[in-house]
N, C-alpha and C positions, 0 to 999 in steps of 0.2 A: 519786422525782423531786424531793423536797424538798431533796436535797443537791446537785442539779445547778445549776450557775451558767451564766449566759448573758451575752453582751456584744453591744451594738449601738451603731452610730454614728447620730447624728441631727444635722441642721443646727443651727448655733448660733442663738441668739436675736438679733433685731435686724438680720438680713441682708435684703438686697433694696433695690431702687431707691426704695421708699417710705420709706427711712430718713430722708428729709426730715421726714416727719410725726413720726417718732419723736423727732428732734432738736427739733422745734418744741414738742412737748408733754411732753418728758422721759419718754417712754414706751418701755419695752422690749417689742417685739412679737415674735411667733413667725412663722416662715415658713408654718406651717400644715401641714407635711408630717406631723407627728404620729407616733405609734408604733403605727399600726394593724397594722404588720407582725408585732406580737406574736401576732396571731391567725392568722398563716400558719405553716406548718410547713416549716422549711428542711431540705434534704436534700442530701447529696453524691452521691446516686445519679444518675449521668448518664443512666440509662435512663428517668427520670421525664419526663413531658411538660413543656413550658415553663409557668411559672406564669400563671394567668389573673387578670385584674383583679378585685379585690374592693373593697368599701368603700361600698356603698350605691347607690341609684338616682340618675339625673340630677336635679338640682334644678330647680324650676320658676322661670320668669322672675319677677322682682319689680320693682315700681315704687318700692319703699322703699329703705332703705339708701343714702341720698344720691342717690336717683333715677338710679342707674347703669343702663346698658343691660343687656340680657339677659346673664347671666353663664354662663360655661362651668363645668360641675361637675367635681368631683374624678374622678368616674367617666369623664367624657368626656376629661379630661386623661390618665387612665391608658390609655384605649383608643388615644389618639394616641401616647403614649410607648412603650407595650409592643408595638411593631411587630415583625414577624418578622425584620427585618434589623437590629435594634438592636445585637446582639452584633457583627455585621459592621461597623457604623458605629463601634463602640467599638474596633475593631481586634482583637477576640477572636472571630473566627468559630468556630462550633461550640459556644460556651458556651450554656448554657440558663439562662433567668431562674429564680431560686429563689423570689422573692416579687414580687408586684405588687399595688398597691392605690391607692385614691384617697380623698380626704377634702375636705370643704367646710366653710365656716364664715365667721366674721367676727372682727375684732379691734375692741374698743371703745376709743376714744380718750378723752382727758380731755374732759369736757363731754357725754359720752354718745354722740357720733357714732361710727358703726361703719364699718369698711372691710371690704368683702367680699373673701374670699380662698378659693382652692381649690387643691388640690395633688395630685400623684401621685408615686409612687416605685416604681422597678423595681430589684431587686438581683440582681447576678450574683456569681459567685465572685471575680471580679477587680474590677469596678466597681459602684458604686451611682449611679443617676441620678435626679434629681428634677426635676419640672416644676411650676411654680406660676403662678397668675394672681392679680394684685392689682388691685382696682378703686378707685383713689383719684384725687385730682386733681393729683398731683405728677408733674413731668416726669422722665424718665430722665436727660436732659442735666444738669439741676440737681442730681442726686444724686451725680454723679461726685466732687465736692469733699468729700463726706461719707464716701466709701468708702476713704479713705486715698491716699497718694501713688502706690501701685502701680496704681490704677484707670486703665484706658485706654478712652477714648471712640473709637467707630468706628460705621460704618453697617453694619447687618446686615439683609438682605432689604428694603432700602430704608427702614429705620427707625433712629432713633437708638438706640445700644446702648452698654453699658459692660461691660468685663471687669474682674473684681476677684477678690482672694484672700479666702478665709475658712477656717474650721476647724470640723470637726464636734465634737460633744460625745460622749465615750465614756461609756456608761451600763452598769454592771455590776450584776447582781442574781441572786438565787436564785429558782427557780421558785415557792417558797413565799412570796415577797414580802419576805423578810428580807435584810439585808445589802446594801441598795441603795447604790451609790456612783456618782459621776460625776467626770469629769476631762477634760482636753484630749484631743481625738480626733486625726484625721488631717487633713492639708491638703486643702482643696477649692478648686476654681475655679468661678466663677459668671459667667454671661452674662445680663444683664438687657436686654430689648428692649422698646421702647415699643409700646403697643397700636396706635398709628396713626402714620403718617408725620409728622404735625404735632406729635407728642409732647405731646398735649393732656392726658395724665393716665392713670395705670394702666400696668401692665407685665406681661410674661411673663418668667419666669426659669428657666433651666436650670442646675442645679448638678451637679457631677461630682466624685466622690472615689474613690480606689483603696484596696482592702483592705490592700495591702502598705505603705501610708503614703507612697507616692511622690506627687509633685506631678503632677496630670493635665496633659496637653498641651493647650494652647489650640486646636490644630488639630483634635483629637478633639472637644473641646467645641463648636467652631463647626460641625463636620460634623454632629453630632447635632442641634444647634439648627436648622440650615438645612433639614434633612429633616423634623424633627418639627413645628416651629412652623406651617408652612403647612397642616398637616393638622388643626390645632386648630379645632373648629367656630367659625365667625364670623371667622376670621383675615382672609379676603379682604374681608369687608364692613367690617372695622375699618381696613383699609389705606387 
């Protein structure tokens, strides 16, 4: 197995509506999706059952980390994202999820302050979808100007939202850990939605990219977001 190479795509650094915080403190932060999928075994065998979520137990509520309200965990995000009809929502009915996982954590800013983040990722043969939650004090509306000229503001599920373009990072490596390399990946489309209608801070984000390198359709991205986000624990309470 030492001679076997593998390639994966991961979201780029610095993406997300909380880019305002990145700009303010000159910090490059990570979406938090991570590479937990390396622990999963991909297979082209269509007879295998759909992947089940992995990646740890739901996190406990915390009064620290900026005194944010109860946070949704990566495991909970994965359960919301890895729904039975996700392939149908993506326009690829009949496809089976190859991997699914969740991750939680935080990003430390200059001065020691931490921003809570959690994320989930589900991979199909055609599409990969990620869902993340960020608990900061920055508005989604204010982030639009920082996301490039192609960013489009709109209202989604009654909350301020922004569509924007991004690109994954392609990481190539051998299973023995040698010859690791990275470079530009494939185009991705992202939709960031405020955690509440007042846009008082924090966001949920859905990111979508295609294995064939095609640009994902915003109609598909919106369809997934409108079905998945209302099922995230606490969504209604935060609205």
